[in-house]
N, C-alpha and C positions, 0 to 999 in steps of 0.2 A: 779090308774093312776095319776101323777101329773098333775096340770093344767098350767105348764109352758110352753107357747108357744116359738118356736124358729124355726130358719130355719139352715140348715146344708149344706155343699158343700165339696167335696174331700173324700179321705179316707187316712188311716194311722194314725201316731201319732194324739192323739185329742190336739187340741188347741181351748179352750172356751174364746170368747171375750164378756166380761161383759160391758153394756152400763152405762153411767152415769146418774145423776139426770137431769129429762126434755129430756131424749132421749128414744131411742128404739133400739131393736137389729139392725134394719136395717140400723143404721147409719154405721155400719161396712161392707155394701155391696162390696164396692171397695176392703177393706183389705181381706175379705174373698174370693173373687174371686181370688186374686193373691194367697192368701196361700194354697188356697185349690189344687194347681198344686203338693204341696207336703205334705198336712196335711189333716185330717179330721177336718173341722172347723165349730164350732157350736155357735150360736149366739142367746141367750134366749132374750126374755123381762121379765123385773124383773116384780114382781107382782104390779099392778096398772098401769104400763105402756104399751102402745101399745095393744097387745092381751091377756096378762097375767092378770087375775082378781085378786084384792086384797082380799085375803081370810077374813080379818077382819079389823076393823078401826084402829088397831095400830099393828105394826109389827117391830121386833128389827131385827137388821143385823144378829143376832145369828139364829133367825127363819129362815129367809130368806136363810142363808147359809144351815139349815138343809134341806128346799125344793129344794135347787139346788143339794144338794147331793143326795137326793132321785130320782130327774130327772135324773141325771147322772147315777146311778145305773140302773135305768129303761131303759136307753138308751144305755147301756153297754160302758159308757165313762170313761175309765180307765187311770189311769198314766196321768191326762191331764197336758197341759201348760196351766195355766188361766192368761189371763191379762185383767185387768180392768182400766176405765177410771172414774177418780173422785169418784163418789159414787161407780162404779164398783170396784174401788180399795178397798174400804172400804169392800165390799162384799167378795172381793177374799181374804183378810188378815182373816174375819171371817171364811172363808171356809179353809184356811190355819190352823188356830187354832183347826178347826173341824177335818179335815182330816189328818193333818200332814203329812207323808211321802208318804201319798197315792197320792199326787200331786206332779208332777215332777218339776215344775218350775213355778215362779210367776213374773208377770210385773205388775208395777203401771205406769199409763198413767195420769199426771197431778192428782196426788192424794197423799196420805200421811198416815203413820201408826200412826202418833200423834192424839190424841184426841182433839177436838175443845177447843180452849182457852176460856175465859170469853167474850171475845169482839165477837168472832164466834158464840158462844151459844145465846147472845143478838141478833145478826143479823138473826140468825134462828128464834126466837121467833118473830121478826118482819115481818119475810116471812111468818109464820103462820097466824099472825094476818091479814096480806095483804089479803092472799089467802082466808081466811074466809069472809072478807070483800067485796072482789072485784071478786073472783072467778079465775079458773085456766087460761082462756085465756088472760086476760088482764096482769096476772102474767108472762106467759111464753113471751109473745111478748116484755116485757121489760127486761126479765131475760137473753135471748138467745145473743142478739147482745153484749153486754159487756163482753161475754165470748172469744170474739176475743180480739187481740190485737190492740189499735186504729189505728195504721197504715195500718192494713190488711182488716178493715171494707169494703171500699169501693171496693176494689179488690174481696172479697169474699161475693159481696152483694147477688148473686143468691144461694151460699151455706148457707148463713144465712138464707135466706128466707125457703130453704128447712129443713134446722135444727128448724126452728121456726114452721113450720107446722107439724114435726114429735113430736116436744114438745107438740103440742095441742093434740096428742094422749094420753097423760097424765091424768090421771083421778085427780078429785080435791082431792078425798081421798087419793088417792096414793101419791101426792106431800105433802098433810099435813103429812102422816103417815111416809115418808121417812126424810122428814125435822126434824121430832120428832128424828128418829132414827138415823142420823147424828149427831145431837145436842147431844144425849145421849150415842153416842157410847165409848167404851172404847179405851185406849192407846194399841196399839198392835205393838208397836215397838221391845219388846223383844221376841214376836212371830217370827216377821219377822228376827230378828237379829240370833236368834238361829235356824232357818231352814237352813238345809244343802244344799238344792238344789240350781239350778241358780235362781237368783233374777235381775230382770230388772227394773230400773226407768229412765223414759223420762219426763223431768221438761221443763218449758217454763219460760224464764227470765222476761217476761212481764205477768206471768199468775196473775191474780187479784183474783182468787179463791183459789188457793195453792201458797202462796208467794215461791219465789226461796229460800229466806233464810231459810224456813223450810225445803224444799228439800234438801239444803246442809247440813243441821244438821243431816241428815238421810243418807247421802253419803255411809258413810264406811259400812253400812249394807247390800249393794247391790254388787253382783258381776259385775254388767254392769250398769254404771250411763252415762247418756247423758243429756245435756242442749240444747236448742234450742234457739239460741240468737233471741231477738225481737219479740218472739212468745207468744201467750197468752196460754188459757187455752184449746184450740182446735187445738192442734199440728197435730192430724191425718187428718186435713183440711188445716191447715195454713202450714204446712211442710209435705204434703202426702208422697211425693215420699221418703225424707229422713226416716221418721217415719215407713214406711212400710217397707223400707231395714233393719231398725234398728229390727223391730220385726221379720221379717222374717229370718235375721242372727241369732238372739238370738234362734228361734225355731230350726233352723237347725243346731246349735252348739251341741244342747243336745238332738235331737230326735234320 
């Protein structure tokens, strides 16, 4: 039995929604509710986040993908559409490399197929130092608000508060392990490009975590590419209706 906690809604074509760093599967609650009218929607907690335990102190994205593949086999999740936000997109790409044509389609939500550059790796190392010194709660309280574009922070104050509370369900060990895993992940642009199935990218022009210039450099690898003007790293909240329609339309087109 896998130790992956998840919730599911609906039936039919499986759609797996994978949350990002400092997030839990429950972040997809509204998306799952809407998509479940047409699909079997499954939202796991990644190990070390929410209710899924971290199996060991260090974990790679490849090992995470193996865990999720076993979880999918256990629950008869076949031919899934896999959509990941940020870290969830990195996990989705690792799954794509592992499972290949067993995946029906892939979506990256404010994520990238490129590896971290030197500057980003340094930032990850500073994050690890901060976590070890100050702990998880102090980190997530400062980490979550800047994920939203500056102009949206007042408007989405209650959503930011909710996202911060969900982030507090992250274990210190999980935060450190996945900061290391993100820092050390490989470039999977060729994996993405060679995949023959449908591919969705949703990017934010004001995203501070995944720069829009980086997203644009990958544009040709996607069958469906969209930019959210004036939006930060949290398009599923900042532009909820639009992004929900984009994801729904993408899934319906290929189900």
